[in-house]
Each structure stands twice: as C-alpha cells, then as structure tokens.
CHARMM-style PDB file with segment names, atoms N, HN, CA, C and O in Angstrom:
ATOM      1  N   MET     1      21.900   3.911 -46.066  1.00  0.00      PROA
ATOM      2  CA  MET     1      21.569   2.789 -45.217  1.00  0.00      PROA
ATOM      3  C   MET     1      20.881   3.303 -43.950  1.00  0.00      PROA
ATOM      4  O   MET     1      21.376   4.220 -43.294  1.00  0.00      PROA
ATOM      5  N   ASN     2      19.765   2.717 -43.622  1.00  0.00      PROA
ATOM      6  HN  ASN     2      19.364   1.972 -44.154  1.00  0.00      PROA
ATOM      7  CA  ASN     2      19.001   3.098 -42.438  1.00  0.00      PROA
ATOM      8  C   ASN     2      19.342   2.135 -41.299  1.00  0.00      PROA
ATOM      9  O   ASN     2      19.007   0.952 -41.359  1.00  0.00      PROA
ATOM     10  N   ILE     3      20.012   2.651 -40.256  1.00  0.00      PROA
ATOM     11  HN  ILE     3      20.284   3.612 -40.207  1.00  0.00      PROA
ATOM     12  CA  ILE     3      20.416   1.771 -39.159  1.00  0.00      PROA
ATOM     13  C   ILE     3      19.349   1.673 -38.069  1.00  0.00      PROA
ATOM     14  O   ILE     3      19.488   0.873 -37.145  1.00  0.00      PROA
ATOM     15  N   ALA     4      18.304   2.461 -38.163  1.00  0.00      PROA
ATOM     16  HN  ALA     4      18.191   3.111 -38.914  1.00  0.00      PROA
ATOM     17  CA  ALA     4      17.269   2.450 -37.132  1.00  0.00      PROA
ATOM     18  C   ALA     4      16.467   1.156 -37.139  1.00  0.00      PROA
ATOM     19  O   ALA     4      15.843   0.808 -36.137  1.00  0.00      PROA
ATOM     20  N   SER     5      16.479   0.442 -38.258  1.00  0.00      PROA
ATOM     21  HN  SER     5      16.987   0.725 -39.072  1.00  0.00      PROA
ATOM     22  CA  SER     5      15.686  -0.779 -38.344  1.00  0.00      PROA
ATOM     23  C   SER     5      16.462  -2.026 -37.923  1.00  0.00      PROA
ATOM     24  O   SER     5      15.900  -3.121 -37.929  1.00  0.00      PROA
ATOM     25  N   THR     6      17.724  -1.891 -37.563  1.00  0.00      PROA
ATOM     26  HN  THR     6      18.180  -1.001 -37.558  1.00  0.00      PROA
ATOM     27  CA  THR     6      18.498  -3.065 -37.152  1.00  0.00      PROA
ATOM     28  C   THR     6      18.108  -3.482 -35.732  1.00  0.00      PROA
ATOM     29  O   THR     6      17.795  -2.630 -34.901  1.00  0.00      PROA
ATOM     30  N   PRO     7      18.125  -4.769 -35.455  1.00  0.00      PROA
ATOM     31  CA  PRO     7      17.744  -5.246 -34.118  1.00  0.00      PROA
ATOM     32  C   PRO     7      18.646  -4.710 -33.003  1.00  0.00      PROA
ATOM     33  O   PRO     7      18.170  -4.476 -31.892  1.00  0.00      PROA
ATOM     34  N   ALA     8      19.919  -4.516 -33.274  1.00  0.00      PROA
ATOM     35  HN  ALA     8      20.306  -4.706 -34.176  1.00  0.00      PROA
ATOM     36  CA  ALA     8      20.833  -4.030 -32.240  1.00  0.00      PROA
ATOM     37  C   ALA     8      20.467  -2.608 -31.821  1.00  0.00      PROA
ATOM     38  O   ALA     8      20.488  -2.285 -30.633  1.00  0.00      PROA
ATOM     39  N   VAL     9      20.134  -1.765 -32.786  1.00  0.00      PROA
ATOM     40  HN  VAL     9      20.117  -2.027 -33.750  1.00  0.00      PROA
ATOM     41  CA  VAL     9      19.761  -0.384 -32.477  1.00  0.00      PROA
ATOM     42  C   VAL     9      18.426  -0.365 -31.741  1.00  0.00      PROA
ATOM     43  O   VAL     9      18.251   0.405 -30.796  1.00  0.00      PROA
ATOM     44  N   GLN    10      17.500  -1.189 -32.158  1.00  0.00      PROA
ATOM     45  HN  GLN    10      17.642  -1.814 -32.925  1.00  0.00      PROA
ATOM     46  CA  GLN    10      16.207  -1.245 -31.482  1.00  0.00      PROA
ATOM     47  C   GLN    10      16.355  -1.742 -30.048  1.00  0.00      PROA
ATOM     48  O   GLN    10      15.679  -1.241 -29.150  1.00  0.00      PROA
ATOM     49  N   ALA    11      17.230  -2.723 -29.820  1.00  0.00      PROA
ATOM     50  HN  ALA    11      17.780  -3.130 -30.550  1.00  0.00      PROA
ATOM     51  CA  ALA    11      17.457  -3.231 -28.469  1.00  0.00      PROA
ATOM     52  C   ALA    11      18.120  -2.176 -27.600  1.00  0.00      PROA
ATOM     53  O   ALA    11      17.775  -2.029 -26.427  1.00  0.00      PROA
ATOM     54  N   ALA    12      19.076  -1.438 -28.168  1.00  0.00      PROA
ATOM     55  HN  ALA    12      19.357  -1.557 -29.120  1.00  0.00      PROA
ATOM     56  CA  ALA    12      19.751  -0.386 -27.407  1.00  0.00      PROA
ATOM     57  C   ALA    12      18.781   0.738 -27.059  1.00  0.00      PROA
ATOM     58  O   ALA    12      18.830   1.283 -25.956  1.00  0.00      PROA
ATOM     59  N   THR    13      17.913   1.081 -27.981  1.00  0.00      PROA
ATOM     60  HN  THR    13      17.872   0.639 -28.877  1.00  0.00      PROA
ATOM     61  CA  THR    13      16.922   2.121 -27.726  1.00  0.00      PROA
ATOM     62  C   THR    13      15.939   1.680 -26.642  1.00  0.00      PROA
ATOM     63  O   THR    13      15.586   2.469 -25.765  1.00  0.00      PROA
ATOM     64  N   ALA    14      15.503   0.439 -26.699  1.00  0.00      PROA
ATOM     65  HN  ALA    14      15.790  -0.202 -27.412  1.00  0.00      PROA
ATOM     66  CA  ALA    14      14.576  -0.073 -25.692  1.00  0.00      PROA
ATOM     67  C   ALA    14      15.246  -0.137 -24.325  1.00  0.00      PROA
ATOM     68  O   ALA    14      14.608   0.156 -23.314  1.00  0.00      PROA
ATOM     69  N   ALA    15      16.517  -0.516 -24.279  1.00  0.00      PROA
ATOM     70  HN  ALA    15      17.035  -0.755 -25.101  1.00  0.00      PROA
ATOM     71  CA  ALA    15      17.234  -0.588 -23.007  1.00  0.00      PROA
ATOM     72  C   ALA    15      17.445   0.802 -22.419  1.00  0.00      PROA
ATOM     73  O   ALA    15      17.424   0.968 -21.199  1.00  0.00      PROA
ATOM     74  N   ALA    16      17.646   1.787 -23.262  1.00  0.00      PROA
ATOM     75  HN  ALA    16      17.663   1.652 -24.253  1.00  0.00      PROA
ATOM     76  CA  ALA    16      17.845   3.153 -22.781  1.00  0.00      PROA
ATOM     77  C   ALA    16      16.554   3.722 -22.204  1.00  0.00      PROA
ATOM     78  O   ALA    16      16.599   4.536 -21.282  1.00  0.00      PROA
ATOM     79  N   GLN    17      15.420   3.312 -22.725  1.00  0.00      PROA
ATOM     80  HN  GLN    17      15.383   2.651 -23.474  1.00  0.00      PROA
ATOM     81  CA  GLN    17      14.146   3.814 -22.236  1.00  0.00      PROA
ATOM     82  C   GLN    17      13.640   3.033 -21.028  1.00  0.00      PROA
ATOM     83  O   GLN    17      12.729   3.497 -20.341  1.00  0.00      PROA
ATOM     84  N   GLY    18      14.200   1.873 -20.754  1.00  0.00      PROA
ATOM     85  HN  GLY    18      14.939   1.496 -21.311  1.00  0.00      PROA
ATOM     86  CA  GLY    18      13.752   1.028 -19.655  1.00  0.00      PROA
ATOM     87  C   GLY    18      13.868   1.671 -18.293  1.00  0.00      PROA
ATOM     88  O   GLY    18      12.867   1.739 -17.581  1.00  0.00      PROA
ATOM     89  N   PRO    19      15.043   2.152 -17.886  1.00  0.00      PROA
ATOM     90  CA  PRO    19      15.166   2.745 -16.546  1.00  0.00      PROA
ATOM     91  C   PRO    19      14.252   3.949 -16.331  1.00  0.00      PROA
ATOM     92  O   PRO    19      13.747   4.158 -15.228  1.00  0.00      PROA
ATOM     93  N   THR    20      14.043   4.733 -17.369  1.00  0.00      PROA
ATOM     94  HN  THR    20      14.453   4.564 -18.265  1.00  0.00      PROA
ATOM     95  CA  THR    20      13.148   5.879 -17.239  1.00  0.00      PROA
ATOM     96  C   THR    20      11.729   5.396 -16.960  1.00  0.00      PROA
ATOM     97  O   THR    20      11.027   5.947 -16.112  1.00  0.00      PROA
ATOM     98  N   SER    21      11.323   4.375 -17.674  1.00  0.00      PROA
ATOM     99  HN  SER    21      11.893   3.927 -18.363  1.00  0.00      PROA
ATOM    100  CA  SER    21       9.998   3.812 -17.465  1.00  0.00      PROA
ATOM    101  C   SER    21       9.892   3.188 -16.081  1.00  0.00      PROA
ATOM    102  O   SER    21       8.873   3.338 -15.406  1.00  0.00      PROA
ATOM    103  N   ASP    22      10.944   2.486 -15.653  1.00  0.00      PROA
ATOM    104  HN  ASP    22      11.771   2.364 -16.201  1.00  0.00      PROA
ATOM    105  CA  ASP    22      10.941   1.883 -14.319  1.00  0.00      PROA
ATOM    106  C   ASP    22      10.854   2.954 -13.240  1.00  0.00      PROA
ATOM    107  O   ASP    22      10.112   2.801 -12.270  1.00  0.00      PROA
ATOM    108  N   ALA    23      11.600   4.025 -13.401  1.00  0.00      PROA
ATOM    109  HN  ALA    23      12.203   4.150 -14.189  1.00  0.00      PROA
ATOM    110  CA  ALA    23      11.576   5.104 -12.413  1.00  0.00      PROA
ATOM    111  C   ALA    23      10.193   5.739 -12.348  1.00  0.00      PROA
ATOM    112  O   ALA    23       9.704   6.069 -11.268  1.00  0.00      PROA
ATOM    113  N   LEU    24       9.578   5.903 -13.490  1.00  0.00      PROA
ATOM    114  HN  LEU    24       9.975   5.635 -14.367  1.00  0.00      PROA
ATOM    115  CA  LEU    24       8.228   6.469 -13.528  1.00  0.00      PROA
ATOM    116  C   LEU    24       7.226   5.526 -12.863  1.00  0.00      PROA
ATOM    117  O   LEU    24       6.356   5.965 -12.112  1.00  0.00      PROA
ATOM    118  N   ASN    25       7.353   4.233 -13.142  1.00  0.00      PROA
ATOM    119  HN  ASN    25       8.060   3.876 -13.752  1.00  0.00      PROA
ATOM    120  CA  ASN    25       6.452   3.259 -12.519  1.00  0.00      PROA
ATOM    121  C   ASN    25       6.626   3.238 -11.008  1.00  0.00      PROA
ATOM    122  O   ASN    25       5.641   3.134 -10.278  1.00  0.00      PROA
ATOM    123  N   ILE    26       7.851   3.333 -10.529  1.00  0.00      PROA
ATOM    124  HN  ILE    26       8.652   3.417 -11.121  1.00  0.00      PROA
ATOM    125  CA  ILE    26       8.109   3.354  -9.087  1.00  0.00      PROA
ATOM    126  C   ILE    26       7.527   4.616  -8.465  1.00  0.00      PROA
ATOM    127  O   ILE    26       6.972   4.566  -7.368  1.00  0.00      PROA
ATOM    128  N   LEU    27       7.646   5.740  -9.152  1.00  0.00      PROA
ATOM    129  HN  LEU    27       8.097   5.780 -10.043  1.00  0.00      PROA
ATOM    130  CA  LEU    27       7.083   6.991  -8.650  1.00  0.00      PROA
ATOM    131  C   LEU    27       5.566   6.896  -8.522  1.00  0.00      PROA
ATOM    132  O   LEU    27       4.996   7.332  -7.522  1.00  0.00      PROA
ATOM    133  N   VAL    28       4.920   6.332  -9.525  1.00  0.00      PROA
ATOM    134  HN  VAL    28       5.383   5.978 -10.337  1.00  0.00      PROA
ATOM    135  CA  VAL    28       3.464   6.172  -9.481  1.00  0.00      PROA
ATOM    136  C   VAL    28       3.072   5.221  -8.351  1.00  0.00      PROA
ATOM    137  O   VAL    28       2.089   5.462  -7.651  1.00  0.00      PROA
ATOM    138  N   LEU    29       3.841   4.138  -8.172  1.00  0.00      PROA
ATOM    139  HN  LEU    29       4.639   3.942  -8.741  1.00  0.00      PROA
ATOM    140  CA  LEU    29       3.564   3.198  -7.088  1.00  0.00      PROA
ATOM    141  C   LEU    29       3.697   3.868  -5.727  1.00  0.00      PROA
ATOM    142  O   LEU    29       2.861   3.657  -4.849  1.00  0.00      PROA
ATOM    143  N   LYS    30       4.744   4.675  -5.543  1.00  0.00      PROA
ATOM    144  HN  LYS    30       5.423   4.846  -6.257  1.00  0.00      PROA
ATOM    145  CA  LYS    30       4.939   5.370  -4.266  1.00  0.00      PROA
ATOM    146  C   LYS    30       3.795   6.335  -3.985  1.00  0.00      PROA
ATOM    147  O   LYS    30       3.330   6.432  -2.849  1.00  0.00      PROA
ATOM    148  N   LYS    31       3.339   7.047  -5.009  1.00  0.00      PROA
ATOM    149  HN  LYS    31       3.716   6.969  -5.932  1.00  0.00      PROA
ATOM    150  CA  LYS    31       2.223   7.976  -4.815  1.00  0.00      PROA
ATOM    151  C   LYS    31       0.947   7.223  -4.450  1.00  0.00      PROA
ATOM    152  O   LYS    31       0.188   7.666  -3.589  1.00  0.00      PROA
ATOM    153  N   ALA    32       0.712   6.095  -5.098  1.00  0.00      PROA
ATOM    154  HN  ALA    32       1.329   5.735  -5.797  1.00  0.00      PROA
ATOM    155  CA  ALA    32      -0.480   5.298  -4.784  1.00  0.00      PROA
ATOM    156  C   ALA    32      -0.414   4.762  -3.359  1.00  0.00      PROA
ATOM    157  O   ALA    32      -1.419   4.765  -2.648  1.00  0.00      PROA
ATOM    158  N   LEU    33       0.761   4.302  -2.938  1.00  0.00      PROA
ATOM    159  HN  LEU    33       1.578   4.300  -3.515  1.00  0.00      PROA
ATOM    160  CA  LEU    33       0.912   3.799  -1.570  1.00  0.00      PROA
ATOM    161  C   LEU    33       0.724   4.915  -0.551  1.00  0.00      PROA
ATOM    162  O   LEU    33       0.130   4.693   0.504  1.00  0.00      PROA
ATOM    163  N   ASN    34       1.220   6.106  -0.851  1.00  0.00      PROA
ATOM    164  HN  ASN    34       1.702   6.286  -1.709  1.00  0.00      PROA
ATOM    165  CA  ASN    34       1.031   7.239   0.059  1.00  0.00      PROA
ATOM    166  C   ASN    34      -0.449   7.595   0.185  1.00  0.00      PROA
ATOM    167  O   ASN    34      -0.924   7.895   1.280  1.00  0.00      PROA
ATOM    168  N   GLN    35      -1.172   7.563  -0.921  1.00  0.00      PROA
ATOM    169  HN  GLN    35      -0.786   7.320  -1.811  1.00  0.00      PROA
ATOM    170  CA  GLN    35      -2.604   7.860  -0.877  1.00  0.00      PROA
ATOM    171  C   GLN    35      -3.352   6.804  -0.070  1.00  0.00      PROA
ATOM    172  O   GLN    35      -4.277   7.132   0.674  1.00  0.00      PROA
ATOM    173  N   GLN    36      -2.960   5.548  -0.210  1.00  0.00      PROA
ATOM    174  HN  GLN    36      -2.209   5.281  -0.814  1.00  0.00      PROA
ATOM    175  CA  GLN    36      -3.597   4.489   0.569  1.00  0.00      PROA
ATOM    176  C   GLN    36      -3.289   4.649   2.050  1.00  0.00      PROA
ATOM    177  O   GLN    36      -4.150   4.394   2.892  1.00  0.00      PROA
ATOM    178  N   ALA    37      -2.073   5.067   2.376  1.00  0.00      PROA
ATOM    179  HN  ALA    37      -1.373   5.273   1.691  1.00  0.00      PROA
ATOM    180  CA  ALA    37      -1.706   5.276   3.781  1.00  0.00      PROA
ATOM    181  C   ALA    37      -2.532   6.403   4.390  1.00  0.00      PROA
ATOM    182  O   ALA    37      -2.978   6.303   5.533  1.00  0.00      PROA
ATOM    183  N   VAL    38      -2.734   7.464   3.636  1.00  0.00      PROA
ATOM    184  HN  VAL    38      -2.372   7.546   2.708  1.00  0.00      PROA
ATOM    185  CA  VAL    38      -3.551   8.583   4.129  1.00  0.00      PROA
ATOM    186  C   VAL    38      -4.995   8.131   4.323  1.00  0.00      PROA
ATOM    187  O   VAL    38      -5.624   8.477   5.323  1.00  0.00      PROA
ATOM    188  N   ALA    39      -5.521   7.362   3.375  1.00  0.00      PROA
ATOM    189  HN  ALA    39      -5.010   7.081   2.563  1.00  0.00      PROA
ATOM    190  CA  ALA    39      -6.897   6.873   3.498  1.00  0.00      PROA
ATOM    191  C   ALA    39      -7.038   5.939   4.695  1.00  0.00      PROA
ATOM    192  O   ALA    39      -8.032   6.010   5.418  1.00  0.00      PROA
ATOM    193  N   ALA    40      -6.062   5.070   4.913  1.00  0.00      PROA
ATOM    194  HN  ALA    40      -5.254   5.013   4.326  1.00  0.00      PROA
ATOM    195  CA  ALA    40      -6.116   4.153   6.060  1.00  0.00      PROA
ATOM    196  C   ALA    40      -6.034   4.920   7.372  1.00  0.00      PROA
ATOM    197  O   ALA    40      -6.748   4.598   8.322  1.00  0.00      PROA
ATOM    198  N   ALA    41      -5.174   5.928   7.436  1.00  0.00      PROA
ATOM    199  HN  ALA    41      -4.594   6.190   6.664  1.00  0.00      PROA
ATOM    200  CA  ALA    41      -5.056   6.731   8.659  1.00  0.00      PROA
ATOM    201  C   ALA    41      -6.358   7.475   8.940  1.00  0.00      PROA
ATOM    202  O   ALA    41      -6.765   7.596  10.096  1.00  0.00      PROA
ATOM    203  N   THR    42      -7.006   7.969   7.904  1.00  0.00      PROA
ATOM    204  HN  THR    42      -6.675   7.871   6.965  1.00  0.00      PROA
ATOM    205  CA  THR    42      -8.282   8.662   8.073  1.00  0.00      PROA
ATOM    206  C   THR    42      -9.351   7.713   8.601  1.00  0.00      PROA
ATOM    207  O   THR    42     -10.135   8.077   9.478  1.00  0.00      PROA
ATOM    208  N   LEU    43      -9.379   6.495   8.063  1.00  0.00      PROA
ATOM    209  HN  LEU    43      -8.742   6.200   7.350  1.00  0.00      PROA
ATOM    210  CA  LEU    43     -10.355   5.514   8.547  1.00  0.00      PROA
ATOM    211  C   LEU    43     -10.098   5.140  10.000  1.00  0.00      PROA
ATOM    212  O   LEU    43     -11.040   5.015  10.783  1.00  0.00      PROA
ATOM    213  N   ILE    44      -8.850   4.962  10.362  1.00  0.00      PROA
ATOM    214  HN  ILE    44      -8.085   5.063   9.726  1.00  0.00      PROA
ATOM    215  CA  ILE    44      -8.518   4.599  11.744  1.00  0.00      PROA
ATOM    216  C   ILE    44      -8.891   5.725  12.698  1.00  0.00      PROA
ATOM    217  O   ILE    44      -9.394   5.472  13.793  1.00  0.00      PROA
ATOM    218  N   GLN    45      -8.650   6.963  12.291  1.00  0.00      PROA
ATOM    219  HN  GLN    45      -8.242   7.169  11.401  1.00  0.00      PROA
ATOM    220  CA  GLN    45      -8.982   8.100  13.150  1.00  0.00      PROA
ATOM    221  C   GLN    45     -10.485   8.293  13.288  1.00  0.00      PROA
ATOM    222  O   GLN    45     -10.945   8.872  14.273  1.00  0.00      PROA
ATOM    223  N   SER    46     -11.255   7.818  12.319  1.00  0.00      PROA
ATOM    224  HN  SER    46     -10.881   7.348  11.519  1.00  0.00      PROA
ATOM    225  CA  SER    46     -12.705   8.006  12.379  1.00  0.00      PROA
ATOM    226  C   SER    46     -13.405   6.945  13.222  1.00  0.00      PROA
ATOM    227  O   SER    46     -14.610   7.044  13.451  1.00  0.00      PROA
ATOM    228  N   LEU    47     -12.677   5.937  13.684  1.00  0.00      PROA
ATOM    229  HN  LEU    47     -11.698   5.856  13.497  1.00  0.00      PROA
ATOM    230  CA  LEU    47     -13.289   4.904  14.523  1.00  0.00      PROA
ATOM    231  C   LEU    47     -13.699   5.491  15.869  1.00  0.00      PROA
ATOM    232  O   LEU    47     -13.017   6.365  16.404  1.00  0.00      PROA
ATOM    233  N   PRO    48     -14.814   5.010  16.415  1.00  0.00      PROA
ATOM    234  CA  PRO    48     -15.223   5.507  17.737  1.00  0.00      PROA
ATOM    235  C   PRO    48     -14.269   4.980  18.809  1.00  0.00      PROA
ATOM    236  O   PRO    48     -13.600   3.967  18.604  1.00  0.00      PROA
ATOM    237  N   PRO    49     -14.208   5.665  19.946  1.00  0.00      PROA
ATOM    238  CA  PRO    49     -13.317   5.193  21.012  1.00  0.00      PROA
ATOM    239  C   PRO    49     -13.790   3.848  21.563  1.00  0.00      PROA
ATOM    240  O   PRO    49     -14.981   3.538  21.556  1.00  0.00      PROA
ATOM    241  N   VAL    50     -12.843   3.072  22.033  1.00  0.00      PROA
ATOM    242  HN  VAL    50     -11.875   3.324  22.039  1.00  0.00      PROA
ATOM    243  CA  VAL    50     -13.152   1.756  22.584  1.00  0.00      PROA
ATOM    244  C   VAL    50     -13.822   1.940  23.946  1.00  0.00      PROA
ATOM    245  O   VAL    50     -13.302   2.669  24.790  1.00  0.00      PROA
ATOM    246  N   PRO    51     -14.965   1.292  24.171  1.00  0.00      PROA
ATOM    247  CA  PRO    51     -15.625   1.443  25.469  1.00  0.00      PROA
ATOM    248  C   PRO    51     -14.793   0.789  26.577  1.00  0.00      PROA
ATOM    249  O   PRO    51     -14.051  -0.164  26.342  1.00  0.00      PROA
ATOM    250  N   ALA    52     -14.939   1.325  27.777  1.00  0.00      PROA
ATOM    251  HN  ALA    52     -15.542   2.099  27.968  1.00  0.00      PROA
ATOM    252  CA  ALA    52     -14.203   0.788  28.920  1.00  0.00      PROA
ATOM    253  C   ALA    52     -14.754  -0.585  29.291  1.00  0.00      PROA
ATOM    254  O   ALA    52     -15.943  -0.856  29.123  1.00  0.00      PROA
ATOM    255  N   LEU    53     -13.883  -1.437  29.792  1.00  0.00      PROA
ATOM    256  HN  LEU    53     -12.917  -1.217  29.929  1.00  0.00      PROA
ATOM    257  CA  LEU    53     -14.306  -2.763  30.225  1.00  0.00      PROA
ATOM    258  C   LEU    53     -15.096  -2.667  31.523  1.00  0.00      PROA
ATOM    259  O   LEU    53     -14.929  -1.728  32.301  1.00  0.00      PROA
ATOM    260  N   ALA    54     -15.950  -3.643  31.741  1.00  0.00      PROA
ATOM    261  HN  ALA    54     -16.086  -4.407  31.109  1.00  0.00      PROA
ATOM    262  CA  ALA    54     -16.750  -3.680  32.968  1.00  0.00      PROA
ATOM    263  C   ALA    54     -15.843  -3.948  34.162  1.00  0.00      PROA
ATOM    264  O   ALA    54     -14.942  -4.785  34.097  1.00  0.00      PROA
ATOM    265  N   THR    55     -16.091  -3.229  35.250  1.00  0.00      PROA
ATOM    266  HN  THR    55     -16.823  -2.549  35.302  1.00  0.00      PROA
ATOM    267  CA  THR    55     -15.303  -3.423  36.467  1.00  0.00      PROA
ATOM    268  C   THR    55     -16.149  -3.906  37.631  1.00  0.00      PROA
ATOM    269  O   THR    55     -15.609  -4.300  38.664  1.00  0.00      PROA
ATOM    270  N   SER    56     -17.466  -3.883  37.481  1.00  0.00      PROA
ATOM    271  HN  SER    56     -17.905  -3.563  36.641  1.00  0.00      PROA
ATOM    272  CA  SER    56     -18.338  -4.354  38.557  1.00  0.00      PROA
ATOM    273  C   SER    56     -19.538  -5.060  37.948  1.00  0.00      PROA
ATOM    274  O   SER    56     -19.834  -4.884  36.766  1.00  0.00      PROA
ATOM    275  N   GLY    57     -20.230  -5.858  38.753  1.00  0.00      PROA
ATOM    276  HN  GLY    57     -19.989  -6.001  39.714  1.00  0.00      PROA
ATOM    277  CA  GLY    57     -21.386  -6.593  38.267  1.00  0.00      PROA
ATOM    278  C   GLY    57     -20.982  -7.967  37.760  1.00  0.00      PROA
ATOM    279  O   GLY    57     -19.808  -8.337  37.774  1.00  0.00      PROA
ATOM    280  N   SER    58     -21.990  -8.719  37.308  1.00  0.00      PROA
ATOM    281  HN  SER    58     -22.944  -8.418  37.296  1.00  0.00      PROA
ATOM    282  CA  SER    58     -21.713 -10.081  36.861  1.00  0.00      PROA
ATOM    283  C   SER    58     -21.510 -10.190  35.355  1.00  0.00      PROA
ATOM    284  O   SER    58     -21.065 -11.229  34.869  1.00  0.00      PROA
ATOM    285  N   VAL    59     -21.823  -9.152  34.622  1.00  0.00      PROA
ATOM    286  HN  VAL    59     -22.185  -8.308  35.017  1.00  0.00      PROA
ATOM    287  CA  VAL    59     -21.671  -9.198  33.171  1.00  0.00      PROA
ATOM    288  C   VAL    59     -20.308  -8.626  32.788  1.00  0.00      PROA
ATOM    289  O   VAL    59     -20.030  -7.450  33.019  1.00  0.00      PROA
ATOM    290  N   GLY    60     -19.494  -9.443  32.220  1.00  0.00      PROA
ATOM    291  HN  GLY    60     -19.720 -10.398  32.032  1.00  0.00      PROA
ATOM    292  CA  GLY    60     -18.198  -9.000  31.732  1.00  0.00      PROA
ATOM    293  C   GLY    60     -17.087  -9.014  32.755  1.00  0.00      PROA
ATOM    294  O   GLY    60     -15.963  -8.620  32.444  1.00  0.00      PROA
ATOM    295  N   THR    61     -17.369  -9.456  33.970  1.00  0.00      PROA
ATOM    296  HN  THR    61     -18.282  -9.775  34.223  1.00  0.00      PROA
ATOM    297  CA  THR    61     -16.312  -9.476  34.985  1.00  0.00      PROA
ATOM    298  C   THR    61     -15.986 -10.882  35.460  1.00  0.00      PROA
ATOM    299  O   THR    61     -15.029 -11.074  36.211  1.00  0.00      PROA
ATOM    300  N   ARG    62     -16.765 -11.864  35.035  1.00  0.00      PROA
ATOM    301  HN  ARG    62     -17.542 -11.707  34.425  1.00  0.00      PROA
ATOM    302  CA  ARG    62     -16.537 -13.243  35.484  1.00  0.00      PROA
ATOM    303  C   ARG    62     -16.301 -14.140  34.280  1.00  0.00      PROA
ATOM    304  O   ARG    62     -16.877 -13.928  33.213  1.00  0.00      PROA
ATOM    305  N   LEU    63     -15.469 -15.122  34.456  1.00  0.00      PROA
ATOM    306  HN  LEU    63     -15.001 -15.294  35.323  1.00  0.00      PROA
ATOM    307  CA  LEU    63     -15.137 -16.059  33.392  1.00  0.00      PROA
ATOM    308  C   LEU    63     -15.729 -17.419  33.725  1.00  0.00      PROA
ATOM    309  O   LEU    63     -15.497 -17.962  34.805  1.00  0.00      PROA
ATOM    310  N   ASN    64     -16.499 -17.966  32.781  1.00  0.00      PROA
ATOM    311  HN  ASN    64     -16.687 -17.525  31.904  1.00  0.00      PROA
ATOM    312  CA  ASN    64     -17.096 -19.281  32.973  1.00  0.00      PROA
ATOM    313  C   ASN    64     -16.053 -20.329  32.606  1.00  0.00      PROA
ATOM    314  O   ASN    64     -15.730 -20.495  31.430  1.00  0.00      PROA
ATOM    315  N   THR    65     -15.530 -21.029  33.589  1.00  0.00      PROA
ATOM    316  HN  THR    65     -15.793 -20.894  34.544  1.00  0.00      PROA
ATOM    317  CA  THR    65     -14.485 -22.023  33.330  1.00  0.00      PROA
ATOM    318  C   THR    65     -15.048 -23.411  33.067  1.00  0.00      PROA
ATOM    319  O   THR    65     -14.284 -24.344  32.822  1.00  0.00      PROA
ATOM    320  N   PHE    66     -16.379 -23.571  33.112  1.00  0.00      PROA
ATOM    321  HN  PHE    66     -17.000 -22.812  33.311  1.00  0.00      PROA
ATOM    322  CA  PHE    66     -16.996 -24.873  32.871  1.00  0.00      PROA
ATOM    323  C   PHE    66     -17.448 -25.032  31.420  1.00  0.00      PROA
ATOM    324  O   PHE    66     -18.075 -26.036  31.084  1.00  0.00      PROA
ATOM    325  N   ALA    67     -17.153 -24.097  30.585  1.00  0.00      PROA
ATOM    326  HN  ALA    67     -16.643 -23.281  30.858  1.00  0.00      PROA
ATOM    327  CA  ALA    67     -17.616 -24.137  29.204  1.00  0.00      PROA
ATOM    328  C   ALA    67     -16.952 -25.228  28.404  1.00  0.00      PROA
ATOM    329  OT1 ALA    67     -17.242 -25.388  27.218  1.00  0.00      PROA
TER     330      ALA     67
END
C-alpha cells in the first residue's frame, strides 16, 4: 500500500514545507527592502545642498498679502 498518495499525507507534507517557504520569502523580502533603503540613501546623499534663503533685497524677502 502506497501512503504517499493519500490526501492526509500530502496535506501534512505541504504544511511541513510551508514555514520553510515562508521564512525564505521573508528573507528575500528583507534583502529587497535593504537594497531599496541603500538606493534611497544614495539618492538622498546625491542631492545638491539647499540654497540659502534671501536675507536682503525685494526678491524673496517680502510677502504679498494682497494676493
């Protein structure tokens, strides 16, 4: 008698392989998120510095309140 073809054995085998597959999927997800974090940090570091705000003159120092 071959018990490997019974539904109970197949369900038990699938359940035993589930956590391993889940752990592997989580590991791959964590690695992908880490790579995205590194790429985002690299992009942020490559941005030019923010220019200083105007402190004198009429451009950028006055607010038009009649708009």
